[in-house]
C-alpha positions as CSV (number, residue, x, y, z in Angstrom):
1,M,42.3,-31.1,34.5
2,P,41.3,-33.5,31.7
3,S,43.9,-34.2,29.0
4,M,43.2,-33.3,25.3
5,I,44.9,-33.8,22.0
6,T,45.0,-30.5,20.3
7,A,47.1,-31.5,17.2
8,G,49.0,-34.0,15.7
9,F,47.0,-37.2,16.1
10,N,50.1,-39.5,15.9
11,S,51.8,-38.3,12.9
12,C,53.7,-35.0,11.8
13,G,52.7,-32.8,8.9
14,N,52.5,-29.3,7.6
15,S,48.6,-28.9,7.4
16,P,46.6,-26.8,10.1
17,S,46.0,-29.8,12.0
18,K,49.4,-31.2,12.1
19,L,52.6,-30.3,14.0
20,D,56.1,-31.1,13.2
21,A,58.6,-30.9,16.3
22,P,56.7,-28.5,18.4
23,K,59.1,-27.0,20.9
24,E,57.1,-24.8,23.2
25,I,53.7,-23.8,23.8
26,F,52.0,-20.7,25.6
27,E,48.5,-20.7,27.0
28,D,46.4,-17.5,27.5
29,E,43.5,-17.0,29.8
30,A,41.1,-18.2,27.3
31,R,43.0,-21.4,27.0
32,T,44.1,-20.7,23.6
33,L,47.4,-22.2,22.8
34,C,50.3,-20.6,20.9
35,V,52.5,-23.4,19.6
36,A,56.2,-23.1,18.4
37,N,55.8,-25.4,15.3
38,S,59.4,-25.8,14.9
39,Q,60.0,-27.9,11.7
40,N,57.1,-26.1,9.9
41,H,59.0,-22.8,10.6
42,Q,55.7,-21.1,12.1
43,L,53.6,-20.3,15.2
44,Q,50.2,-21.4,15.4
45,W,47.3,-20.2,17.7
46,R,44.9,-23.0,18.6
47,A,41.6,-22.0,20.1
48,N,40.5,-24.1,23.1
49,G,39.4,-27.5,21.7
50,A,40.1,-26.7,18.1
51,A,41.3,-29.5,15.9
52,S,43.4,-27.2,13.7
53,G,45.4,-24.0,14.2
54,E,45.8,-20.6,12.6
55,T,49.2,-19.8,11.5
56,V,50.1,-16.3,12.9
57,V,53.9,-16.1,12.4
58,G,56.0,-17.6,9.6
59,T,55.1,-18.8,6.1
60,G,55.7,-22.5,6.6
61,A,59.0,-22.3,4.6
62,S,62.4,-21.8,6.3
63,G,63.7,-18.2,5.4
64,S,65.5,-15.3,6.9
65,S,63.1,-12.3,6.0
66,L,61.2,-10.7,8.8
67,S,58.1,-12.6,7.7
68,Q,59.7,-16.1,8.0
69,L,61.3,-18.3,10.7
70,S,64.0,-21.0,10.5
71,I,63.4,-23.4,13.3
72,S,61.2,-21.5,15.9
73,C,62.0,-22.9,19.3
74,Y,60.7,-20.7,22.0
75,I,58.0,-18.2,22.6
76,V,56.9,-15.7,25.3
77,V,53.7,-13.7,24.9
78,D,53.4,-10.6,27.1
79,S,50.1,-9.1,28.6
80,I,49.6,-6.9,25.5
81,E,50.0,-9.9,23.0
82,Y,53.6,-9.1,21.9
83,M,55.0,-12.5,20.9
84,Y,58.8,-12.9,21.4
85,I,60.2,-15.8,19.3
86,T,63.5,-17.3,19.1
87,D,64.4,-17.9,15.5
88,S,67.4,-20.2,16.3
89,E,68.7,-20.9,12.7
90,N,68.7,-17.1,11.9
91,D,70.3,-16.4,15.3
92,R,67.9,-13.9,16.4
93,I,64.8,-12.8,18.5
94,L,61.9,-11.5,16.7
95,R,59.0,-9.4,18.2
96,W,55.5,-9.9,16.5
97,T,52.0,-8.8,17.2
98,R,49.3,-11.2,16.5
99,N,47.9,-9.6,13.2
100,S,50.9,-8.5,11.7
101,T,52.8,-9.8,8.6
102,S,56.3,-9.5,9.7
103,G,58.1,-9.3,12.9
104,E,60.7,-6.8,14.2
105,C,64.4,-8.1,15.1
106,I,65.2,-7.2,18.5
107,V,68.3,-9.3,19.2
108,A,70.5,-10.7,16.5
109,S,73.9,-12.1,15.9
110,T,76.3,-9.8,14.0
111,G,77.4,-12.9,12.1
112,I,81.0,-12.3,12.9
113,E,82.4,-14.6,15.4
114,G,83.9,-12.8,18.4
115,G,82.0,-9.5,17.2
116,D,80.4,-7.2,19.8
117,V,77.3,-9.0,19.7
118,E,77.4,-12.8,19.3
119,Y,74.5,-14.9,19.6
120,A,74.4,-18.3,18.0
121,N,71.6,-20.9,18.1
122,I,69.6,-19.1,20.6
123,N,67.9,-21.7,22.7
124,G,65.7,-20.1,25.2
125,I,63.8,-16.9,26.2
126,R,62.2,-15.8,29.5
């Protein structure tokens, strides 16, 4: 398979054609990439061969509302296109659909050390 640069072009940034600390990608059957654009606090879909992406999760600013991410690290997309995203600085996992404006928190830390549910800096999902 030939290699292809889909984003970045040797520098980071926050425009649709730039990435900043991408952590993980998911590729669907149409070879569309979903990129966890970590330091830009967003996920982007990038059509096969496209030079820029479409932000589908996050606002580009770090935050804790259900429409924001703070250091997105890992992503899993299931067969019906639910996106499961680790939002590590917010100690949670969110579930999004591609055309939604906010996610649903499905796993989160209680914020209390030693509490019944304690997840800190979630660093993976499978």
